[in-house]
DOTIKE-307344 format. One record per residue (C-alpha): z, x, y; residue number from 1; residue in three letters. Coordinates in nm, 3 decimals, decimal comma. Example, Ala and Ser with C-alpha at 12.3 -4.5 7.8 and 13.67 -1.06 7.14 Angstrom:
# DOTIKE-307344
@pz = 0,780	px = 1,230	py = -0,450	lumnu = 1	marba = ALA
@pz = 0,714	px = 1,367	py = -0,106	lumnu = 2	marba = SER
***
This chain:
# DOTIKE-307344
@pz = 0,016	px = -0,022	py = 0,004	lumnu = 1	marba = MET
@pz = -0,089	px = 0,142	py = 0,352	lumnu = 2	marba = GLN
@pz = 0,077	px = 0,083	py = 0,666	lumnu = 3	marba = SER
@pz = -0,023	px = -0,022	py = 0,980	lumnu = 4	marba = GLN
@pz = 0,051	px = 0,223	py = 1,260	lumnu = 5	marba = ASP
@pz = 0,101	px = -0,002	py = 1,608	lumnu = 6	marba = PRO
@pz = 0,016	px = 0,284	py = 1,823	lumnu = 7	marba = ALA
@pz = -0,324	px = 0,344	py = 1,618	lumnu = 8	marba = GLY
@pz = -0,363	px = -0,065	py = 1,670	lumnu = 9	marba = GLN
@pz = -0,297	px = -0,028	py = 2,079	lumnu = 10	marba = HIS
@pz = -0,551	px = 0,260	py = 2,073	lumnu = 11	marba = LEU
@pz = -0,830	px = 0,095	py = 1,898	lumnu = 12	marba = THR
@pz = -0,788	px = -0,202	py = 2,111	lumnu = 13	marba = LYS
@pz = -0,790	px = 0,003	py = 2,461	lumnu = 14	marba = VAL
@pz = -1,106	px = 0,166	py = 2,318	lumnu = 15	marba = ASP
@pz = -1,252	px = -0,169	py = 2,272	lumnu = 16	marba = ARG
@pz = -1,202	px = -0,323	py = 2,610	lumnu = 17	marba = THR
@pz = -1,492	px = -0,234	py = 2,868	lumnu = 18	marba = ASP
@pz = -1,248	px = -0,280	py = 3,180	lumnu = 19	marba = ASP
@pz = -1,361	px = -0,043	py = 3,487	lumnu = 20	marba = VAL
@pz = -1,085	px = 0,062	py = 3,734	lumnu = 21	marba = ALA
@pz = -1,225	px = -0,021	py = 4,056	lumnu = 22	marba = PRO
@pz = -1,311	px = 0,235	py = 4,299	lumnu = 23	marba = ILE
@pz = -1,074	px = 0,317	py = 4,587	lumnu = 24	marba = VAL
@pz = -1,230	px = 0,319	py = 4,933	lumnu = 25	marba = LYS
@pz = -1,112	px = 0,365	py = 5,257	lumnu = 26	marba = VAL
@pz = -0,844	px = 0,181	py = 5,397	lumnu = 27	marba = ASP
@pz = -0,991	px = -0,050	py = 5,693	lumnu = 28	marba = VAL
@pz = -0,689	px = 0,086	py = 5,901	lumnu = 29	marba = GLU
@pz = -0,812	px = 0,444	py = 5,867	lumnu = 30	marba = VAL
@pz = -1,168	px = 0,308	py = 6,014	lumnu = 31	marba = GLY
@pz = -1,010	px = 0,146	py = 6,291	lumnu = 32	marba = LYS
@pz = -0,789	px = 0,444	py = 6,365	lumnu = 33	marba = ALA
@pz = -1,109	px = 0,616	py = 6,398	lumnu = 34	marba = MET
@pz = -1,262	px = 0,409	py = 6,579	lumnu = 35	marba = MET
@pz = -0,989	px = 0,405	py = 6,826	lumnu = 36	marba = ALA
@pz = -0,946	px = 0,763	py = 6,887	lumnu = 37	marba = ALA
@pz = -1,363	px = 0,823	py = 6,890	lumnu = 38	marba = ARG
@pz = -1,309	px = 0,555	py = 7,205	lumnu = 39	marba = GLN
@pz = -1,010	px = 0,691	py = 7,357	lumnu = 40	marba = ALA
@pz = -1,202	px = 1,042	py = 7,401	lumnu = 41	marba = MET
@pz = -1,342	px = 1,120	py = 7,760	lumnu = 42	marba = GLU
@pz = -1,684	px = 1,085	py = 7,747	lumnu = 43	marba = PRO
@pz = -1,647	px = 0,837	py = 7,440	lumnu = 44	marba = THR
@pz = -1,760	px = 0,969	py = 7,140	lumnu = 45	marba = MET
@pz = -2,057	px = 0,775	py = 6,932	lumnu = 46	marba = THR
@pz = -2,015	px = 0,788	py = 6,560	lumnu = 47	marba = GLN
@pz = -2,351	px = 1,009	py = 6,565	lumnu = 48	marba = LYS
@pz = -2,155	px = 1,288	py = 6,781	lumnu = 49	marba = ASP
@pz = -1,854	px = 1,260	py = 6,604	lumnu = 50	marba = LEU
@pz = -2,095	px = 1,302	py = 6,301	lumnu = 51	marba = ALA
@pz = -2,230	px = 1,617	py = 6,439	lumnu = 52	marba = THR
@pz = -1,921	px = 1,736	py = 6,520	lumnu = 53	marba = LYS
@pz = -1,771	px = 1,731	py = 6,174	lumnu = 54	marba = VAL
@pz = -2,124	px = 1,854	py = 5,980	lumnu = 55	marba = ASN
@pz = -2,180	px = 1,509	py = 5,826	lumnu = 56	marba = GLU
@pz = -2,411	px = 1,248	py = 5,844	lumnu = 57	marba = LYS
@pz = -2,380	px = 0,939	py = 6,112	lumnu = 58	marba = PRO
@pz = -2,404	px = 0,703	py = 5,802	lumnu = 59	marba = SER
@pz = -2,098	px = 0,870	py = 5,679	lumnu = 60	marba = VAL
@pz = -1,907	px = 0,802	py = 5,971	lumnu = 61	marba = ILE
@pz = -2,009	px = 0,460	py = 5,942	lumnu = 62	marba = ASN
@pz = -1,902	px = 0,417	py = 5,616	lumnu = 63	marba = ASP
@pz = -1,515	px = 0,587	py = 5,690	lumnu = 64	marba = TYR
@pz = -1,513	px = 0,315	py = 5,973	lumnu = 65	marba = GLU
@pz = -1,624	px = 0,007	py = 5,787	lumnu = 66	marba = SER
@pz = -1,401	px = 0,090	py = 5,529	lumnu = 67	marba = GLY
@pz = -1,690	px = 0,105	py = 5,242	lumnu = 68	marba = ARG
@pz = -1,633	px = 0,495	py = 5,165	lumnu = 69	marba = ALA
@pz = -1,520	px = 0,676	py = 4,872	lumnu = 70	marba = ILE
@pz = -1,242	px = 0,859	py = 5,054	lumnu = 71	marba = PRO
@pz = -1,311	px = 1,241	py = 5,062	lumnu = 72	marba = SER
@pz = -0,973	px = 1,476	py = 5,115	lumnu = 73	marba = GLN
@pz = -1,227	px = 1,732	py = 5,317	lumnu = 74	marba = GLN
@pz = -1,426	px = 1,507	py = 5,511	lumnu = 75	marba = VAL
@pz = -1,072	px = 1,338	py = 5,604	lumnu = 76	marba = LEU
@pz = -0,938	px = 1,687	py = 5,717	lumnu = 77	marba = ALA
@pz = -1,242	px = 1,730	py = 5,921	lumnu = 78	marba = LYS
@pz = -1,196	px = 1,405	py = 6,104	lumnu = 79	marba = LEU
@pz = -0,818	px = 1,463	py = 6,125	lumnu = 80	marba = GLU
@pz = -0,917	px = 1,789	py = 6,299	lumnu = 81	marba = ARG
@pz = -1,188	px = 1,667	py = 6,540	lumnu = 82	marba = THR
@pz = -1,040	px = 1,326	py = 6,655	lumnu = 83	marba = LEU
@pz = -0,668	px = 1,459	py = 6,666	lumnu = 84	marba = GLY
@pz = -0,493	px = 1,204	py = 6,470	lumnu = 85	marba = VAL
@pz = -0,329	px = 1,185	py = 6,118	lumnu = 86	marba = LYS
@pz = -0,543	px = 0,978	py = 5,920	lumnu = 87	marba = LEU
@pz = -0,363	px = 1,024	py = 5,558	lumnu = 88	marba = ARG
@pz = -0,013	px = 1,040	py = 5,437	lumnu = 89	marba = GLY
@pz = 0,333	px = 0,891	py = 5,615	lumnu = 90	marba = LYS
@pz = 0,302	px = 0,821	py = 5,988	lumnu = 91	marba = GLY
@pz = -0,060	px = 0,772	py = 5,953	lumnu = 92	marba = LEU
@pz = -0,258	px = 0,661	py = 6,309	lumnu = 93	marba = PHE
@pz = 0,059	px = 0,754	py = 6,534	lumnu = 94	marba = SER
@pz = 0,091	px = 1,109	py = 6,515	lumnu = 95	marba = ILE
@pz = -0,097	px = 1,304	py = 6,749	lumnu = 96	marba = PRO
@pz = -0,217	px = 1,643	py = 6,555	lumnu = 97	marba = LEU
@pz = -0,262	px = 1,851	py = 6,870	lumnu = 98	marba = TYR
@pz = -0,033	px = 1,859	py = 7,160	lumnu = 99	marba = VAL
@pz = -0,164	px = 2,088	py = 7,509	lumnu = 100	marba = ALA
@pz = -0,014	px = 2,392	py = 7,541	lumnu = 101	marba = LYS
@pz = 0,108	px = 2,439	py = 7,919	lumnu = 102	marba = LYS
@pz = -0,181	px = 2,599	py = 8,132	lumnu = 103	marba = GLY
@pz = -0,461	px = 2,488	py = 7,879	lumnu = 104	marba = HIS
@pz = -0,669	px = 2,228	py = 7,954	lumnu = 105	marba = LYS
@pz = -0,783	px = 1,939	py = 7,685	lumnu = 106	marba = THR
@pz = -1,033	px = 1,691	py = 7,687	lumnu = 107	marba = ASN
@pz = -0,804	px = 1,433	py = 7,496	lumnu = 108	marba = PHE
@pz = -0,495	px = 1,364	py = 7,374	lumnu = 109	marba = LEU
@pz = -0,473	px = 1,064	py = 7,113	lumnu = 110	marba = VAL
@pz = -0,175	px = 0,843	py = 7,033	lumnu = 111	marba = LEU
@pz = -0,241	px = 0,533	py = 6,863	lumnu = 112	marba = ILE
@pz = -0,040	px = 0,272	py = 6,687	lumnu = 113	marba = ASP
@pz = -0,208	px = -0,021	py = 6,546	lumnu = 114	marba = ILE
@pz = 0,068	px = -0,165	py = 6,370	lumnu = 115	marba = GLY
@pz = 0,099	px = -0,312	py = 6,042	lumnu = 116	marba = SER
@pz = 0,033	px = -0,644	py = 5,858	lumnu = 117	marba = PRO
@pz = 0,410	px = -0,703	py = 5,853	lumnu = 118	marba = LEU
@pz = 0,433	px = -0,629	py = 6,248	lumnu = 119	marba = GLY
@pz = 0,691	px = -0,382	py = 6,422	lumnu = 120	marba = PRO
@pz = 0,888	px = -0,174	py = 6,115	lumnu = 121	marba = ARG
@pz = 0,729	px = -0,386	py = 5,863	lumnu = 122	marba = GLY
@pz = 0,973	px = -0,669	py = 5,908	lumnu = 123	marba = LYS
@pz = 0,706	px = -0,899	py = 5,954	lumnu = 124	marba = GLY
@pz = 0,668	px = -1,103	py = 6,271	lumnu = 125	marba = GLY
@pz = 0,748	px = -0,976	py = 6,630	lumnu = 126	marba = SER
@pz = 1,022	px = -0,780	py = 6,778	lumnu = 127	marba = SER
@pz = 1,126	px = -0,842	py = 7,122	lumnu = 128	marba = LYS
***
């Protein structure tokens, strides 16, 4: 008499499933932060200008801003450096990456707080 291994049965069942994991896309909030940072610059930077500065195609910038892009750490790092705003990790969109040293001229300093779907401090609703 042969005993059935429950782990083996589970693995066989998993192998037979045809579920495909969904592809992770860039969050729409990242795109909003990128757009706000671009438009806060003097003069306003277009998607094409940003693409040129980060050495990417304008369609890549458009995909990131619309939330259709599959995130690339290299592209996000270039965007963070160019726009001067944090797009990854904790404290997204609200920390300026570069602050001007005394006596140095800068073109921009971006400080963006676009909030969260839960409202201020993640508590929901509005705070007064």
